C-alpha positions, -999 to 999 in steps of 0.1 A, spaced: -210 -328 -130 -179 -321 -151 -160 -349 -159 -134 -361 -137 -98 -351 -143 -75 -382 -147 -40 -371 -135 -11 -395 -135 21 -393 -121 51 -417 -124 82 -415 -98 102 -432 -71 96 -429 -33 122 -399 -31 97 -378 -47 65 -385 -27 69 -353 -7 70 -327 -37 41 -351 -53 21 -337 -21 30 -303 -26 18 -306 -62 -12 -322 -55 -19 -295 -26 -12 -270 -52 -39 -284 -78 -64 -287 -49 -62 -251 -39 -63 -238 -74 -89 -266 -89 -112 -265 -55 -148 -271 -80 -128 -298 -97 -131 -338 -94 -97 -356 -99 -84 -392 -97 -47 -396 -93 -30 -427 -110 4 -431 -88 25 -456 -111 59 -468 -95 81 -498 -94 84 -502 -55 70 -474 -31 66 -483 6 32 -490 19 34 -461 41 42 -436 18 13 -448 -5 -6 -441 25 7 -406 30 -6 -399 -6 -37 -418 -2 -46 -398 32 -41 -366 15 -62 -374 -15 -88 -388 5 -89 -352 26 -96 -338 -10 -124 -362 -18 -104 -374 -48 -102 -411 -60 -65 -428 -58 -53 -456 -79 -18 -471 -68 -5 -490 -101 25 -510 -92 48 -519 -123 75 -546 -129 104 -523 -140 126 -553 -151 120 -545 -191 140 -510 -184 173 -529 -165 192 -522 -196 177 -488 -208 201 -457 -200 190 -445 -165 207 -421 -140 200 -413 -104 185 -379 -119 164 -398 -143 154 -433 -129 135 -459 -148 101 -449 -138 104 -418 -162 100 -445 -193 65 -455 -175 49 -424 -185 59 -435 -226 40 -468 -217 9 -452 -200 -14 -462 -226 3 -502 -217 -4 -497 -182 -34 -479 -175 -68 -497 -180 -78 -497 -212 -111 -481 -206 -93 -449 -197 -94 -428 -230 -68 -401 -218 -47 -387 -189 -29 -356 -180 7 -368 -171 24 -338 -146 59 -343 -131 58 -340 -93 82 -308 -95 56 -284 -102 32 -259 -90 -3 -255 -107 -15 -220 -100 -47 -216 -121 -72 -241 -133 -62 -274 -152 -96 -278 -175 -87 -258 -204 -56 -281 -208 -78 -312 -202 -105 -302 -229 -81 -297 -253 -93 -314 -286 -64 -342 -292 -82 -367 -311 -57 -365 -341 -28 -361 -317 -8 -384 -295 -4 -358 -268 1 -323 -258 37 -310 -252 53 -276 -250 91 -265 -261 116 -243 -240 135 -219 -261 156 -193 -251 156 -153 -264 176 -168 -292 167 -201 -301 201 -221 -306 189 -254 -294 164 -263 -319 189 -270 -346 213 -294 -324 184 -314 -314 169 -319 -349 206 -332 -358 211 -352 -330 177 -367 -331 168 -370 -366 137 -347 -361 123 -314 -383 103 -300 -351 107 -280 -319 122 -300 -290 93 -313 -269 94 -312 -229 78 -344 -216 69 -332 -181 38 -319 -188 14 -340 -216 -21 -345 -219 -21 -381 -234 -46 -395 -258 -43 -429 -244 -64 -447 -278 -35 -433 -297 -8 -443 -276 -20 -480 -277 -19 -476 -316 15 -461 -318 38 -468 -288 52 -500 -288 83 -510 -266 98 -527 -294 106 -494 -309 114 -478 -283 142 -505 -273 154 -502 -308 156 -465 -304 177 -473 -270 199 -499 -286 209 -476 -317 209 -443 -298 214 -450 -264 251 -434 -258 236 -401 -273 204 -397 -253 208 -368 -230 179 -374 -214 167 -405 -224 128 -408 -224 125 -372 -236 147 -379 -265 128 -411 -274 96 -390 -272 108 -366 -297 125 -391 -320 100 -416 -324 68 -397 -316 75 -355 -320 53 -356 -352 21 -365 -336 24 -341 -306 3 -308 -306 22 -281 -293 8 -258 -265 24 -225 -251 49 -232 -225 41 -200 -206 5 -211 -198 12 -250 -194 46 -258 -189 66 -224 -177 100 -229 -169 105 -213 -138 143 -212 -139 138 -186 -172 116 -156 -157 137 -134 -174 138 -150 -206 100 -151 -204 98 -114 -198 122 -104 -224 106 -124 -250 74 -109 -246 86 -73 -244 79 -70 -207 43 -83 -209 49 -116 -190 59 -101 -157 50 -118 -120 15 -105 -123 8 -119 -155 23 -151 -146 2 -156 -117 -30 -147 -135 -21 -164 -169 2 -196 -164 -14 -225 -152 15 -248 -144 51 -240 -132 77 -264 -137 109 -266 -116 131 -281 -144 167 -286 -133 187 -281 -103 183 -273 -73 148 -277 -69 128 -256 -48 123 -276 -19 164 -273 -16 177 -246 6 202 -239 -25 169 -228 -46 165 -190 -46 148 -174 -75 113 -154 -80 95 -185 -74 107 -198 -44 86 -185 -18 55 -195 -37 69 -230 -37 76 -230 0 44 -214 6 27 -244 -5 50 -266 10 43 -247 47 4 -252 37 6 -289 33 28 -288 66 4 -268 86 -23 -291 76 -7 -320 92 
């Protein structure tokens, strides 16, 4: 039997509906795989947790509910758009069981439309994690982020990360994160992502965003950058993870791009199931 894929989500109760859509898309496109879902949160109601449990049970997956005391993050920069749960992923090595050696972290605002195992099997023994960068047709932001965060690499998106938990337990310390928050707090635009890049960017293995973290807002950018190769047919065949960054989100009536209908299709499949 193939190795179980360990998937991590860290979110608040408001993101339970898109989490369920993401899980449905994973199931539909990874039917032969066995998954264990780790849901790390501060306070999600028993009713909502039971909804997720019922869904994972129907897929014959294991579900692990991990409640965390988020009080240490009370003074950390947070906003409605970026709640304290976003810091939980940085400390996954501390939060998850010691026997767990790696985990694939996924934001809930995604669709998985092709297999995840090729990412899971990436050799990362020498790295902290895998991540992708998002750049436009012309890269005008990397230099700004390098200056802002004192880095010398691309700006990594923290929404999809295959995490080496053994390395994380060695390298990632709350004390270092706290010092960064105290020093740079007012300059952090995306707090946990900025911290990831500032403190840990040099330990990251970059993986192609067009496969593993496709920004669903930017179809035109990918199309132009690839000289027309990455059309919609290419995406459906080759991309594994569509990431619905920014706002509006695809479950909002205001969302309308090439991938809105695809997202709504998975949402409808989930509702039909119920």
